C-alpha positions in Angstrom: -50.3 -113.1 63.9 -51.6 -115.3 60.7 -51.4 -114.3 57.2 -55.6 -115.5 55.9 -56.3 -116.1 51.8 -57.9 -112.6 50.9 -61.8 -112.7 51.9 -64.0 -109.6 52.2 -66.9 -109.1 54.5 -70.3 -111.4 51.8 -67.7 -113.5 50.0 -69.0 -117.0 50.5 -65.6 -118.9 50.4 -65.4 -122.4 50.7 -62.7 -124.7 53.4 -62.1 -127.4 52.6 -60.1 -129.3 55.5 -57.1 -132.5 55.1 -54.0 -134.3 55.3 -53.9 -133.8 52.0 -51.3 -136.6 52.4 -50.6 -137.1 49.1 -53.3 -134.3 47.8 -54.3 -135.8 44.7 -57.1 -134.4 41.4 -60.0 -136.0 43.7 -59.4 -133.2 46.3 -59.3 -130.6 43.4 -61.9 -131.7 41.5 -64.1 -132.0 44.6 -63.9 -128.0 45.1 -63.8 -127.2 41.3 -67.7 -128.9 41.8 -68.0 -126.4 45.6 -67.1 -124.1 43.2 -69.5 -123.9 40.5 -72.4 -125.5 42.8 -72.6 -123.8 45.7 -71.6 -120.3 43.5 -68.6 -119.6 46.4 -65.9 -117.3 45.6 -63.3 -118.9 47.0 -62.1 -122.3 49.1 -59.2 -122.4 51.2 -57.1 -125.9 51.8 -56.8 -126.2 55.1 -54.2 -128.3 55.7 -53.3 -130.1 58.6 -50.5 -131.4 60.8 -52.8 -134.2 61.4 -56.4 -135.7 61.7 -57.1 -137.0 65.2 -59.1 -140.1 63.7 -56.0 -141.1 62.3 -52.8 -142.3 62.3 -50.1 -140.1 61.9 -47.2 -141.8 62.1 -45.5 -141.2 58.7 -46.7 -137.9 56.9 -45.3 -135.8 55.5 -44.2 -132.8 57.1 -46.4 -130.2 56.8 -44.7 -127.7 54.3 -43.2 -130.2 51.8 -47.5 -131.3 52.2 -48.7 -127.6 51.5 -45.9 -127.4 49.0 -47.8 -130.0 47.0 -50.7 -128.8 47.3 -50.0 -126.0 46.0 -48.4 -127.0 43.1 -52.3 -129.0 42.1 -54.3 -126.8 43.4 -53.2 -124.6 40.8 -56.5 -122.7 40.5 -57.2 -119.1 41.4 -59.9 -119.3 43.5 -57.9 -121.8 45.5 -55.7 -121.1 48.8 -53.8 -123.6 50.4 -53.1 -122.4 54.2 -51.5 -124.3 56.9 -53.8 -122.0 59.6 -53.7 -124.1 61.6 -50.7 -124.9 62.6 -50.3 -121.8 62.6 -52.5 -120.6 65.2 -52.2 -124.7 67.4 -55.4 -125.9 66.3 -56.0 -129.7 66.7 -60.0 -129.7 66.0 -62.2 -128.5 63.2 -64.7 -126.7 65.6 -61.6 -124.9 67.3 -60.6 -123.4 63.8 -63.9 -122.4 62.6 -64.1 -121.4 65.7 -61.0 -118.8 64.9 -62.3 -118.2 61.8 -65.8 -116.5 62.2 -64.2 -114.4 64.6 -61.8 -112.8 62.8 -63.7 -113.3 59.7 -66.7 -110.7 60.5 -69.2 -111.3 57.5 -67.9 -113.6 55.2 -70.6 -116.6 54.6 -68.3 -120.4 55.0 -69.5 -123.4 54.3 -67.4 -127.1 55.5 -66.6 -129.1 52.2 -66.6 -132.4 53.3 -66.2 -136.1 51.6 -69.3 -138.5 51.7 -66.7 -140.7 53.8 -66.0 -137.9 56.8 -70.0 -137.9 56.7 -69.8 -141.6 58.0 -67.6 -140.5 60.9 -68.8 -136.9 61.4 -70.1 -138.6 64.8 -66.9 -139.0 65.6 -65.4 -135.0 65.7 -64.9 -133.2 68.3 -67.8 -131.2 69.0 -69.7 -132.5 65.8 -72.8 -130.5 66.7 -71.4 -127.4 67.3 -69.2 -127.4 64.0 -72.5 -128.2 61.8 -74.2 -125.0 64.2 -71.6 -122.9 62.8 -71.3 -123.0 59.1 -73.0 -125.3 56.1 -71.9 -128.1 55.2 -71.6 -129.2 52.0 -70.4 -133.1 51.1 -69.2 -133.9 47.6 -70.0 -138.1 47.2 -67.4 -141.0 47.2 -67.2 -143.8 45.3 -68.1 -147.1 47.5 -69.0 -147.3 50.8 -69.2 -143.3 51.5 -72.3 -143.3 49.0 -74.6 -144.7 51.7 -72.9 -142.2 54.1 -76.0 -139.8 54.6 -77.3 -143.5 56.5 -74.7 -143.5 59.3 -75.3 -141.7 63.3 -74.5 -137.6 61.5 -76.6 -138.3 58.7 -79.5 -139.2 60.7 -79.4 -137.2 62.9 -79.1 -134.4 60.7 -82.0 -135.3 58.4 -84.2 -132.7 58.4 -81.7 -130.1 58.0 -80.5 -131.3 54.4 -81.6 -129.5 51.4 -82.4 -130.6 48.6 -79.2 -130.6 45.9 -80.8 -128.6 43.6 -80.6 -125.9 46.0 -77.2 -125.8 46.8 -76.3 -122.4 45.5 -77.9 -121.1 48.0 -76.5 -123.0 50.7 -74.1 -120.1 51.4 -76.3 -118.2 53.0 -78.6 -119.9 54.9 -78.4 -120.5 58.6 -76.8 -123.9 59.8 -77.7 -126.4 61.3 -77.8 -127.1 57.2 -76.3 -129.0 54.6 -76.3 -130.4 51.0 -75.4 -133.8 49.2 -73.7 -132.9 45.6 -73.5 -135.0 43.9 -70.8 -136.5 40.0 -68.0 -136.8 41.8 -67.0 -140.3 40.8 -63.1 -140.4 41.3 -62.1 -142.9 43.4 -58.8 -141.5 44.5 -57.8 -141.6 47.9 -54.9 -140.0 50.1 -55.2 -142.8 52.1 -54.7 -145.9 49.6 -52.3 -143.9 48.0 -49.7 -143.3 51.4 -50.2 -147.3 51.8 -48.3 -147.3 47.9 -45.8 -145.4 48.6 -45.5 -147.5 51.7 -45.1 -151.0 49.3 -42.9 -148.6 46.6 
């Protein structure tokens, strides 16, 4: 049976998924913003075996990415987990279904960068994901600032709440989401991987 990070009914827990290859300070900064603005108790980093929408050729081994994420996170309320590999989940929808069934009473919030909102309509069962948990979108520098104008942002426009109401997100019934501004880091794992290959 996979071991889940600390949780209890009533807790507000942010879920932040990614390949974390490599993890970087913008990942940590986004989660610190979410912890504060959404009034979360904890954030779980879900280090995925691979992103179905991206080329996973050349990804660092999962244990190495988990170790690097733990070394970077270093925060008493951020937990790093390889849960998706343990339960054999390939898609976010499956991971969420697993957690919701086993963590009764926990108020989960899915955290994503604005670049992910741009491609959210390509995720497996994306509308079902939006109906399962509240979503927090963290801004990023560059074209992703216009992510809310994309197909998913438009489809979910009526479910968006004001940023000033962010602290209430975890207790709201989905579909509901908020766009959080304040993170201005240009860091990107994709760019860092490319630089690593060139060196």
